[in-house]
Every structure is written in C-alpha cells, then in structure tokens.
C-alpha positions as CSV (number, residue, x, y, z in Angstrom):
1,M,-6.6,19.2,10.9
2,T,-8.8,21.0,13.6
3,E,-9.9,19.3,16.5
4,M,-11.0,21.7,19.1
5,I,-12.0,19.2,21.7
6,K,-8.2,18.2,21.8
7,T,-7.2,21.5,21.7
8,A,-9.6,22.6,24.5
9,K,-8.5,19.8,27.0
10,E,-4.8,20.2,25.9
11,Q,-5.5,24.4,27.1
12,V,-7.0,23.5,30.5
13,S,-4.0,21.2,31.3
14,L,-1.7,23.9,30.4
15,L,-3.3,26.6,32.4
16,V,-3.8,24.6,35.1
17,R,0.0,24.0,35.5
18,Q,0.6,27.4,34.8
19,A,-1.4,28.4,37.9
20,Y,0.0,25.6,39.7
21,A,3.5,27.1,39.1
22,K,2.5,30.6,39.8
23,A,0.7,29.4,43.2
24,V,4.0,27.9,44.0
25,E,5.9,30.9,43.7
26,A,3.2,32.9,45.9
27,G,3.9,30.1,48.7
28,K,0.2,28.6,48.4
29,L,1.2,25.0,46.9
30,P,4.3,22.9,47.4
31,A,6.8,22.7,44.3
32,D,7.8,19.7,42.6
33,V,4.5,18.0,42.4
34,E,3.9,16.1,39.4
35,V,0.3,14.3,39.0
36,N,-1.8,12.9,36.3
37,D,-4.5,14.8,36.1
38,K,-7.5,14.4,33.5
39,V,-9.7,16.7,31.8
40,D,-13.4,15.7,31.5
41,I,-16.5,17.2,29.5
42,P,-19.3,17.2,32.3
43,K,-22.9,15.5,31.0
44,D,-24.3,18.4,32.5
45,T,-23.3,22.0,31.3
46,K,-24.2,23.3,34.5
47,N,-21.1,22.3,35.7
48,G,-19.3,23.8,33.0
49,D,-17.8,22.7,29.3
50,Y,-14.8,21.2,30.6
51,A,-13.6,20.0,34.3
52,S,-10.3,19.4,35.8
53,N,-9.4,16.8,38.4
54,Y,-6.3,18.2,38.9
55,A,-6.9,19.6,42.6
56,M,-8.6,15.8,43.4
57,V,-5.2,13.8,42.4
58,S,-2.7,16.3,43.7
59,A,-4.4,15.8,47.2
60,K,-2.2,13.2,48.2
61,P,1.1,14.1,47.3
62,M,0.4,17.7,48.1
63,R,-0.8,16.3,51.7
64,M,-3.6,19.2,51.4
65,A,-7.4,19.2,51.2
66,P,-8.5,19.0,47.2
67,R,-10.5,22.5,48.0
68,V,-7.8,24.1,49.2
69,I,-5.5,23.0,46.0
70,A,-8.3,24.2,43.7
71,E,-8.6,27.8,45.3
72,A,-5.0,27.9,45.0
73,I,-5.4,27.3,41.2
74,V,-8.5,29.0,40.3
75,E,-6.7,32.4,42.1
76,N,-3.7,32.0,39.9
77,L,-5.3,31.1,36.7
78,E,-4.7,33.5,33.8
79,L,-7.5,33.2,31.4
80,E,-7.0,35.8,29.1
81,G,-6.5,35.1,25.8
82,S,-7.4,31.6,25.9
83,Y,-10.4,29.7,24.9
84,F,-12.1,30.1,28.6
85,A,-14.2,32.9,29.8
86,S,-14.0,31.8,33.5
87,A,-13.4,28.7,35.8
88,E,-14.9,27.8,39.1
89,I,-15.0,25.0,42.0
90,A,-17.5,22.4,42.5
91,G,-17.7,19.7,44.9
92,A,-14.8,18.8,46.6
93,G,-12.3,20.2,44.4
94,F,-13.3,19.8,40.9
95,I,-12.4,22.9,38.7
96,N,-14.8,23.8,36.1
97,F,-14.1,25.7,33.1
98,R,-16.6,27.6,30.5
99,L,-15.8,28.2,27.1
100,S,-15.7,32.0,25.8
101,P,-16.8,33.1,22.7
102,K,-13.7,32.7,20.7
103,W,-13.8,28.8,20.8
104,Y,-17.0,28.3,19.1
105,G,-15.7,30.9,16.3
106,D,-13.0,29.0,16.1
107,V,-14.6,25.5,15.4
108,L,-16.7,27.1,12.5
109,R,-13.6,28.8,11.2
110,G,-11.4,25.5,11.4
111,I,-14.6,23.4,9.4
112,E,-14.3,26.0,6.7
113,A,-10.6,25.8,6.5
114,D,-10.8,21.9,6.7
115,G,-13.3,21.6,3.8
116,K,-14.1,18.3,3.2
117,D,-11.2,16.9,5.2
118,Y,-12.7,18.3,8.6
119,G,-12.9,15.2,10.7
120,C,-9.6,13.9,9.8
121,V,-7.5,12.5,12.5
122,D,-3.8,11.2,12.3
123,E,-4.1,8.2,14.4
124,G,-3.0,5.8,11.7
125,H,-0.1,7.6,10.8
126,G,-0.4,6.2,7.0
127,E,-0.4,2.7,8.4
128,K,-1.2,0.0,5.8
129,V,-4.1,-1.7,6.5
130,M,-6.6,-4.3,4.6
131,V,-10.0,-4.7,5.4
132,E,-11.5,-8.1,3.8
133,F,-15.2,-7.9,3.7
134,V,-18.3,-9.6,2.0
135,S,-16.2,-12.8,0.4
136,A,-19.2,-14.6,-0.2
137,N,-19.2,-17.8,-2.1
138,P,-19.7,-17.3,-5.7
139,T,-21.9,-20.3,-6.0
140,G,-25.2,-18.4,-5.3
141,P,-26.6,-14.9,-5.0
142,M,-25.5,-12.7,-2.0
143,T,-27.7,-12.8,0.7
144,I,-28.4,-10.3,3.9
145,G,-25.8,-11.1,5.8
146,N,-23.5,-10.2,3.1
147,A,-25.3,-7.0,2.9
148,R,-24.8,-6.4,6.5
149,G,-21.0,-7.4,6.2
150,G,-20.6,-5.4,2.9
151,V,-22.0,-2.2,4.8
152,L,-19.9,-2.6,8.1
153,G,-16.3,-3.5,6.1
154,D,-16.8,-0.8,3.6
155,S,-18.1,1.8,6.5
156,L,-15.1,0.7,8.5
157,A,-13.0,1.6,5.7
158,S,-13.8,4.7,5.3
159,V,-13.6,5.6,9.1
160,L,-10.0,4.3,8.9
161,E,-9.3,6.2,5.9
162,K,-10.5,9.4,7.9
163,A,-8.3,8.4,10.8
164,G,-5.1,8.6,8.9
165,Y,-4.5,4.9,7.7
166,N,-3.7,4.0,4.2
167,V,-6.5,1.3,3.6
168,W,-7.1,-1.4,0.9
169,R,-10.3,-2.8,0.6
170,E,-10.4,-6.6,-0.7
171,F,-12.8,-9.0,-1.7
172,Y,-11.5,-13.0,-1.3
173,V,-13.4,-14.6,-4.2
174,N,-13.8,-18.2,-3.0
175,D,-13.6,-20.0,-6.7
176,A,-11.6,-23.4,-5.3
177,G,-12.5,-26.2,-3.7
178,N,-15.4,-28.7,-2.9
179,Q,-17.9,-26.1,-2.8
180,V,-17.2,-24.9,-6.7
181,E,-16.7,-28.5,-7.5
182,L,-20.2,-29.1,-6.7
183,F,-21.2,-26.1,-8.3
184,G,-20.3,-27.5,-11.4
185,R,-21.9,-30.8,-10.8
186,S,-25.3,-28.8,-9.9
187,I,-25.1,-27.1,-13.3
188,E,-24.4,-29.8,-15.0
189,A,-27.4,-31.8,-13.9
190,R,-29.8,-29.3,-14.4
191,Y,-28.7,-28.8,-17.6
192,L,-28.9,-32.4,-18.3
193,Q,-32.4,-32.4,-17.3
194,L,-33.4,-29.7,-19.5
195,I,-32.4,-32.1,-22.5
196,H,-33.5,-35.2,-21.0
197,G,-36.2,-34.6,-18.7
198,E,-36.0,-34.2,-14.6
199,D,-36.8,-37.9,-13.7
200,A,-34.2,-39.2,-16.3
201,V,-31.2,-37.3,-14.3
202,E,-30.2,-37.7,-11.2
203,F,-29.3,-34.3,-9.1
204,P,-26.9,-34.6,-6.8
205,E,-28.0,-35.2,-3.1
206,D,-25.8,-32.4,-1.7
207,G,-26.1,-30.3,-4.6
208,Y,-27.2,-26.7,-4.8
209,H,-31.2,-26.7,-5.2
210,G,-31.3,-22.9,-5.9
211,Q,-33.6,-21.1,-8.8
212,D,-30.1,-19.7,-9.8
213,I,-28.9,-23.0,-10.6
214,I,-31.4,-23.9,-12.9
215,E,-31.1,-20.3,-14.5
216,L,-27.6,-20.9,-15.2
217,A,-28.2,-24.0,-16.8
218,Q,-30.9,-22.3,-19.0
219,L,-28.3,-20.0,-20.2
220,I,-26.0,-22.3,-21.2
221,Y,-28.4,-24.3,-22.9
222,D,-29.8,-21.1,-24.8
223,K,-26.1,-20.1,-25.7
224,E,-24.9,-23.5,-26.9
225,G,-27.7,-25.8,-27.0
226,D,-26.7,-29.6,-26.7
227,K,-23.3,-28.9,-27.8
228,Y,-21.7,-29.7,-24.0
229,L,-23.4,-33.8,-24.6
230,S,-20.4,-34.7,-26.4
231,M,-18.2,-33.5,-23.9
232,E,-16.1,-35.7,-21.1
233,P,-18.2,-35.5,-18.0
234,A,-15.0,-33.7,-16.0
235,E,-14.9,-31.4,-19.0
236,R,-18.2,-30.5,-19.0
237,R,-18.5,-29.9,-15.1
238,D,-15.3,-27.7,-15.6
239,E,-16.8,-25.8,-18.5
240,M,-20.1,-25.1,-16.6
241,M,-18.5,-23.9,-13.3
242,R,-16.4,-21.6,-15.1
243,F,-19.4,-20.3,-16.6
244,G,-21.3,-19.8,-13.7
245,I,-18.6,-18.7,-11.3
246,K,-17.5,-15.5,-14.3
247,R,-21.3,-14.9,-14.1
248,N,-21.8,-14.8,-10.9
249,I,-18.9,-12.6,-9.9
250,G,-20.4,-10.5,-12.6
251,L,-23.5,-10.1,-10.7
252,M,-21.6,-9.6,-7.7
253,H,-19.9,-7.1,-9.0
254,Q,-23.2,-5.1,-10.4
255,H,-25.0,-5.6,-7.2
256,L,-21.9,-4.4,-4.6
257,D,-21.7,-1.3,-7.0
258,R,-25.7,-0.6,-7.1
259,Y,-25.1,-0.8,-3.3
260,G,-22.0,1.9,-3.2
261,I,-19.2,-0.6,-2.6
262,K,-16.2,-0.9,-4.6
263,Y,-13.1,-2.7,-3.8
264,D,-9.2,-2.3,-4.6
265,C,-8.7,-6.1,-5.2
266,W,-10.9,-9.2,-6.2
267,F,-8.5,-11.8,-5.1
268,P,-9.3,-15.1,-6.3
269,E,-8.3,-18.0,-4.2
270,S,-7.9,-20.2,-7.1
271,S,-4.3,-18.2,-7.5
272,L,-3.3,-19.4,-4.5
273,H,-3.5,-22.8,-5.6
274,E,-2.3,-22.1,-9.0
275,S,0.9,-20.8,-8.1
276,G,1.7,-23.5,-5.5
277,Y,1.2,-20.8,-2.7
278,V,-0.9,-23.2,-0.6
279,A,1.8,-26.2,-0.9
280,E,4.5,-23.8,-0.5
281,T,2.8,-22.6,3.1
282,V,1.6,-26.3,4.3
283,K,5.6,-27.2,3.8
284,L,6.7,-24.1,6.0
285,L,4.2,-25.2,8.5
286,E,5.6,-28.9,8.6
287,D,9.3,-27.5,8.5
288,S,8.3,-25.7,11.8
289,G,7.5,-28.9,13.4
290,H,3.9,-28.0,14.3
291,T,2.6,-30.9,11.9
292,Y,1.9,-34.7,12.7
293,E,0.1,-37.4,10.1
294,K,-2.8,-39.1,11.3
295,D,-5.4,-41.3,9.3
296,G,-3.5,-40.4,6.4
297,A,-4.1,-36.8,6.8
298,L,-2.0,-34.0,7.6
299,W,-2.7,-31.9,11.1
300,F,-1.7,-28.5,12.2
301,K,-0.9,-28.3,16.1
302,T,-2.8,-25.3,16.8
303,T,-3.2,-26.5,20.5
304,D,0.5,-25.6,20.6
305,F,-0.5,-21.9,20.0
306,G,-3.6,-21.9,22.5
307,A,-6.4,-23.0,20.4
308,D,-8.9,-25.4,21.7
309,K,-8.5,-28.1,19.1
310,D,-6.0,-29.1,16.1
311,E,-6.9,-28.3,12.7
312,V,-6.4,-30.4,9.4
313,L,-4.2,-28.8,6.6
314,R,-4.5,-31.5,3.9
315,R,-7.1,-34.4,4.2
316,S,-6.0,-38.2,3.2
317,N,-7.2,-37.4,-0.5
318,G,-4.9,-35.0,-0.8
319,F,-6.7,-32.0,-1.0
320,Y,-6.0,-28.8,1.5
321,T,-8.1,-27.6,3.6
322,Y,-10.0,-24.3,4.3
323,F,-7.4,-23.6,7.0
324,A,-4.6,-24.5,5.0
325,V,-5.5,-22.0,2.3
326,D,-6.7,-19.2,4.8
327,M,-3.1,-19.6,6.4
328,A,-1.7,-19.2,2.8
329,Y,-3.9,-16.3,2.2
330,H,-3.1,-14.5,5.4
331,R,0.9,-15.2,4.7
332,D,0.6,-13.6,1.4
333,K,-1.3,-10.4,3.0
334,F,1.3,-10.0,5.6
335,I,4.5,-11.1,3.9
336,E,3.9,-10.6,0.3
337,R,2.2,-7.7,0.3
338,G,3.1,-6.2,3.5
339,F,0.2,-4.9,5.2
340,D,0.5,-3.6,8.8
341,R,-2.8,-4.5,10.0
342,V,-5.4,-7.1,8.5
343,I,-9.3,-6.8,9.4
344,D,-11.2,-9.6,8.3
345,V,-15.0,-9.1,8.5
346,W,-16.7,-12.3,9.5
347,G,-20.5,-13.8,10.6
348,A,-20.9,-15.2,14.1
349,D,-20.7,-18.6,12.9
350,H,-17.2,-17.8,12.4
351,H,-16.2,-17.1,16.1
352,G,-14.1,-20.0,17.2
353,H,-12.2,-20.6,13.7
354,A,-11.0,-16.8,14.0
355,I,-9.8,-17.5,17.4
356,R,-7.9,-20.4,16.5
357,F,-6.7,-19.3,13.3
358,K,-5.5,-15.5,14.9
359,A,-3.1,-17.6,17.2
360,S,-2.1,-20.3,14.5
361,I,-0.4,-17.7,12.3
362,A,2.3,-16.9,14.8
363,A,3.6,-20.1,13.4
364,L,4.6,-18.3,10.1
365,G,6.5,-15.9,12.0
366,I,3.5,-13.6,11.5
367,D,2.9,-11.0,14.6
368,N,-0.9,-12.2,15.5
369,S,-1.7,-9.1,17.2
370,K,-2.0,-7.2,13.8
371,L,-4.5,-9.4,12.8
372,D,-8.1,-8.6,14.1
373,F,-11.7,-9.6,13.2
374,L,-14.9,-7.9,13.1
375,I,-17.6,-10.7,13.9
376,M,-20.9,-9.4,13.1
377,Q,-24.0,-10.7,14.4
378,L,-27.1,-12.5,12.6
379,V,-29.8,-10.1,10.4
380,R,-33.8,-10.5,10.8
381,L,-35.9,-8.6,8.2
382,V,-39.2,-7.8,9.5
383,K,-42.3,-5.7,8.0
384,D,-45.6,-5.1,10.0
385,G,-44.2,-7.1,12.9
386,E,-43.8,-10.5,10.7
387,T,-40.4,-12.1,9.6
388,V,-39.7,-11.6,6.1
389,K,-38.0,-14.6,4.3
390,V,-39.0,-14.3,1.0
391,S,-39.6,-11.3,-2.0
392,K,-43.2,-10.8,-3.0
393,R,-41.6,-10.4,-6.6
394,T,-39.8,-13.6,-7.2
395,G,-41.2,-15.7,-4.2
396,K,-37.6,-16.9,-3.1
397,A,-35.3,-15.9,-0.5
398,I,-34.6,-12.4,0.1
399,T,-31.0,-11.4,-1.7
400,L,-29.0,-8.2,-1.5
401,N,-30.7,-7.3,-5.1
402,D,-34.0,-8.0,-3.7
403,L,-33.6,-5.8,-1.1
404,L,-32.4,-3.0,-3.1
405,D,-35.5,-3.3,-5.4
406,E,-37.4,-2.6,-2.2
407,I,-35.7,-0.2,0.1
408,S,-33.1,2.3,-0.8
409,A,-29.2,2.0,-0.5
410,D,-29.1,4.7,1.9
411,A,-31.5,3.5,4.5
412,C,-29.8,-0.2,3.8
413,R,-26.5,1.0,4.3
414,F,-27.4,3.4,7.7
415,S,-29.6,0.6,9.1
416,F,-27.1,-2.3,8.3
417,N,-24.4,-0.3,10.1
418,A,-25.7,-0.7,13.3
419,R,-23.3,-2.1,16.2
420,P,-21.5,-5.3,14.6
421,D,-21.8,-6.9,17.7
422,T,-25.6,-7.1,18.5
423,H,-28.3,-8.8,16.3
424,L,-30.0,-6.8,13.8
425,E,-33.8,-6.2,13.2
426,F,-34.2,-4.6,10.1
427,D,-38.0,-2.8,9.9
428,M,-38.5,-2.8,6.4
429,G,-41.4,-0.8,6.5
430,L,-39.7,1.9,8.5
431,A,-37.0,2.0,6.0
432,V,-39.2,3.5,3.6
433,R,-40.9,5.9,5.5
434,Q,-40.4,9.5,5.2
435,D,-40.6,11.2,8.8
436,S,-38.3,11.5,12.0
437,E,-38.9,7.9,12.9
438,N,-36.6,6.9,9.8
439,P,-33.0,7.7,11.2
440,V,-31.6,7.9,7.9
441,Y,-34.5,10.2,6.5
442,Y,-33.9,12.5,9.7
443,V,-30.2,13.1,9.0
444,Q,-30.9,13.6,5.0
445,Y,-33.6,15.9,6.0
446,A,-31.6,18.2,8.4
447,H,-29.1,18.5,5.3
448,A,-31.7,19.1,2.8
449,R,-33.5,21.7,4.9
450,I,-30.4,23.4,5.6
451,C,-30.0,23.9,1.8
452,S,-33.5,24.8,1.1
453,L,-32.8,27.6,4.3
454,I,-30.0,28.7,2.3
455,A,-31.1,29.2,-1.3
456,A,-34.3,30.6,-0.1
457,L,-32.5,33.6,1.5
458,K,-30.0,33.9,-1.1
459,A,-32.7,34.8,-3.4
460,E,-33.5,37.2,-0.7
461,G,-30.2,38.9,-1.0
462,S,-28.6,37.3,2.2
463,Q,-25.3,35.5,1.1
464,V,-23.3,32.7,3.6
465,V,-20.5,35.1,4.6
466,S,-17.1,33.2,5.8
467,A,-16.8,32.2,9.6
468,S,-13.9,34.9,9.7
469,N,-16.8,37.4,9.2
470,I,-18.9,36.8,11.8
471,D,-19.5,37.9,15.1
472,E,-19.3,34.7,17.4
473,A,-20.7,36.4,20.6
474,L,-23.9,36.6,18.8
475,L,-24.2,32.7,19.2
476,A,-25.1,32.7,22.8
477,A,-28.3,30.9,23.0
478,D,-28.0,27.3,24.3
479,E,-29.1,25.5,21.1
480,E,-26.5,27.4,19.5
481,K,-23.7,26.4,21.7
482,E,-24.6,22.7,22.1
483,L,-25.0,22.5,17.9
484,I,-21.6,24.0,18.0
485,K,-20.4,21.9,20.3
486,Q,-21.8,18.6,18.5
487,L,-20.0,20.0,15.2
488,S,-16.6,20.0,17.1
489,A,-17.0,16.5,18.1
490,L,-16.5,14.9,14.9
491,P,-12.8,14.7,14.8
492,E,-13.0,12.4,18.2
493,E,-15.8,10.3,16.9
494,V,-13.5,9.5,14.0
495,R,-10.8,8.5,16.3
496,S,-13.0,6.4,18.8
497,A,-14.7,4.5,15.7
498,A,-11.5,3.3,14.3
499,R,-10.0,2.3,17.3
500,D,-13.1,0.4,18.0
501,Y,-14.0,-0.9,15.1
502,D,-17.0,0.5,15.2
503,P,-18.4,2.8,12.4
504,S,-21.6,2.7,14.0
505,K,-20.6,5.7,16.0
506,I,-20.7,7.7,13.1
507,N,-24.4,7.0,12.7
508,R,-25.5,8.1,16.4
509,Y,-23.0,10.9,15.8
510,L,-25.2,12.2,12.8
511,I,-28.3,11.3,14.6
512,E,-27.3,13.4,17.5
513,L,-26.2,16.5,15.1
514,A,-29.4,16.5,13.3
515,S,-31.4,16.5,16.5
516,R,-29.3,19.4,17.6
517,F,-29.9,21.4,14.2
518,H,-33.4,20.8,14.6
519,R,-33.5,22.2,17.9
520,F,-31.4,25.2,17.1
521,Y,-33.6,25.7,14.0
522,N,-37.1,26.3,15.9
523,A,-35.5,28.1,18.8
524,C,-33.4,30.4,17.1
525,R,-35.0,32.3,14.1
526,I,-32.9,33.4,11.4
527,K,-34.9,34.9,8.5
528,G,-36.0,38.3,9.4
529,E,-33.2,39.0,12.1
530,E,-31.0,41.7,12.6
531,E,-28.0,41.7,9.9
532,N,-25.1,40.5,12.0
533,L,-27.2,38.1,13.8
534,L,-28.6,36.6,10.6
535,A,-25.2,36.4,9.1
536,A,-23.9,34.2,12.1
537,R,-26.8,31.9,12.6
538,L,-26.8,31.2,8.5
539,C,-22.6,30.6,8.5
540,L,-23.6,28.0,11.9
541,A,-26.2,26.2,9.7
542,S,-24.0,26.4,6.5
543,K,-21.3,24.7,8.5
544,T,-23.8,22.2,9.9
545,R,-24.8,21.4,6.3
546,D,-21.1,20.7,5.4
547,V,-20.4,18.3,8.5
548,L,-23.6,16.6,7.7
549,A,-22.2,15.8,4.2
550,I,-18.8,14.6,5.5
551,G,-20.2,12.0,7.9
552,L,-23.0,10.7,5.4
553,A,-20.1,10.5,2.8
554,I,-18.2,8.6,5.5
555,L,-20.9,5.8,5.6
556,G,-21.5,6.1,1.7
557,I,-24.9,7.8,1.9
558,S,-26.0,10.6,-0.3
559,A,-26.8,14.2,0.9
560,P,-29.5,15.3,-1.0
561,E,-30.7,19.0,-1.3
562,K,-33.8,18.3,-1.7
563,M,-36.4,16.1,-0.4
C-alpha cells in the first residue's frame, strides 16, 4: 500500500547514511559511527519538508560540531532520482530536505493505484481483535450515552480494520440477572393495572417506571387480553420478561441499523448461565486459591492482583454477580474463541471496575495486557444554549431513536466521534446547519463540490485523466502542495488512530483535508486553464474526492455527490 510519508522519511535516512559513507571515504568524517537519528516534518515549510537531526545526534560520538558534520553530509548528498530536489543546513546543524515534483506525483498515482484500499496499513498483521460496544441492557430504549458508545466502537473497529486487524464487532446482551427479573415484574404490574386499575395493583418500588413499560404491557394486553391472569405469577413474569426482551432487542437492531451500526454477533448473557459456563469459571477461580467465603458469599481476592478491593463472585442467595459473569464472558472471548485482543467500550462510571477487572483476569491464565478499555465521557445535548433532556415529540427523555428523528445519522456519528476522553457537548442546532460551521457539512460539501466540478467540466469535454498522464511539475503552488501533503497523511493517521484507540483523529484529518481543498479551489483556477494545467488540477481534485470518501466511509458517514 502507498505510504508516501513513511517512504520519504526512510529515503531521507538512507540518503544521509549514503552521504555519511562518502564523507568517510573522503576523510571528512570518522568511520564506524552509528547513531539513532530521527526524521521529522517541520511545522513551518520554510524549514523544508523533512528535517534530519543526524548531525545533532552524531556530534558527541564524532567529537565534532554539528554544523561541520552537516556540511560534510550535504556536500556528499546525491539527490538525483530521489524524492528530493534540494537539501540545506539550518540552525546549529539540522539538515532540511525539500520535496521534488516526483514525490507529489507519486502521491496521486498511489491513491489511484490503491483505490478504496488507500490509507490501509499493515499495523495489525491480521491480529484477531474483538470490539465490544454499546451492550445496553435490553430493559429499555437506548440512551444518548449508548449513541456515543455506538459510534466510538464502530469507528474504532473500522479504523482497526483499515490498519490491518481482523476485527469482530460484538453486542453483549444482558438478558439475565436481577435487572431482567425486575423488568418482568414491572411489565407484569403494568399489565395487571391495565385490567384491575392502577390503584388496585402495587407497582414494585424499585421497578422500571418508564413509559416504555406501560407500552409493553399494552402490547401484551392488545395481543393476548387477560389470558395471563390464570397463570402462576412466576410463569407470567417469565413470559412477560421474554416478550419484553425480545421486543426491545428487535428495536435495538432497528435503531442501530438506522444509525449505521451492524454487529458480527449479539452475544446473550443467558447462554453463559444455561451452559454452566459461569459456574465452571467460578470453580476455576476457586481452584486457583484466590477465593474465600464470608457471610455466606463467595469472594474473589482481586487485591491479590493489585486491585483496591475484593469482589463478590456468588452472593449468599446463590446468584452470580456481574463480576463473575464478566469473568466468564471474557474467558469465553480469549480461551474459547481465541481473540488476540479484546477492546471493551465502557462509560466513565465503569472506570474503577475496568481497572480491577483487567488486573483480575490473570487468575484465569489470560494475558491481561491483551484486554483494553475505551472509557468514554458523558454527553450533554444543548440547543440555543439550553440543555435538552426531553423530546418535544414524546415529552420523554431523549433516546437514540428520538435523536435520529431530529438529527441525521451522519451529523450524529461525526459529532459523537469526538475524543472519547473528553465530555461532549452536542449542539443540536449546529448539527442541522448547512454551512461551514457544521463540521460534517463542511467535509461533505467539499466532496459534493468536487463531484459537481467534475460533472460540469465533463459536460464541457474535460475528463479526469489518469495520474500517470499528468505533469506533476505544474502543481507548484503552495496550496496544491499542501493539499497533496494532506492526502499523503491518511495512512499515518490511520496507524495513529488505531494505535491510540482514537478514531476522532480521522474527523480532524477530514476537516483539515476539506479546508486545504477549499483553499486550493479558491486560489487555483481549474476551468478555463491551459489544457495540461487543467488536467493536473482536475486530477488533484478527483483524488481529493476519493480520499474524502474513504475517510468518511471509515466513520460510517455518507459522501454525497450533491448538497
């Protein structure tokens, strides 16, 4: 795959070492000196396109002034046939290299050759990675927090795929335990209230009080009438729980599909209990010698693994805790299904649990360095400067589906993909604006603008030509060079985003790419120019369109041709 920044850096390093060898032969520099030099991209292009610190770091072992070393290197550089037109010494001894037209042309040719695979890097070497995200309880509608977790998990998975990992997306369905039992009791109470009257049936004090529970009870009554009155209460609650869970999971599928998120697997917690896998896992922990009994409960000595407190595995009533089930679930991920790495996207309120849990899985023989967490901060919806908590349409707390009724999935995905470690203030008014203040519109408009440009010129007889057939030396304006440099940066941004688990880097990359395109478009005329210059600039615009589409696809966002 095309990685022109990496190639340029490697070439600078090679050119410097070849020059060093020549300088040694000429008696200008001492032989057999090896150093760990670094090639950087200067922030100010006045200092060149790439800079080597070779002379600086070799000064001590060579016992020479950096500038003297730099002069010897530059004097012996052979740039012919390379990606560099010139090199010069700056400051105390930095060697600055300036790119030749060939490098800019090869960037465009590489994008063309790679097609939709442009930006791919082999950082992961096919490593099998699971990203588990959203995993909301199916006892109610998905929240705004789920909306953020969804896009962060999905975008991270896409970035990892682009970086050469074999990625698996999973939704863990919490369809067992106390909260599910309480869910069934809540539906049952609302169902009985529909028949006998609200005052005649006491609602569980710790029950689910949402309007969605009333709606589920009404659906059951509309479908089955009073048939459940003759059932034993435990059987009735179980039936209603199953109905509610099935319906809510179906809605989750619909709403996440609307949001552009699809999973490889929806993994039910209940399967871990039914198969005996939770009990088996707890038995393994007991056999490891890291458990003890206290007050009738079974405790796991997480403090043996550096945690700040121990955790209960099995309560005195015989029920397994979330911690025990999580241990079983992650044992299944690593041991049974063989994932090389697992990334869980969790909310900020799980931070402490994540630290204790990561340390503790070592008791199962799992390398806990292979378990990572993406901890996301909270979301606050605002409109006209005011916090928004309820939907105007329903009068209830805003859910993911409510939000998508008001804001496009593209705007939501772009905004919610902000840095996960920061609190997010989502401006609903800004998200629907169609101007440059709205970042997703700004990026999509750049793509649509190029599509319109290409269509208009095609109507006039000017086709986009292959990058192999343009004269790259004509792309000499600063705006053209800066745009091509930004195009070249996508592979490195993908690598960085995958390494740091920060897909928001792709957001920032796209905003900067759109900005550089608009500057190019305003400064460099295309229509009406001389044929060869028109062809070169139109090719550059076309490749920019392609890279914008690739970047938007990573984030699961559309690339419209008209706006």
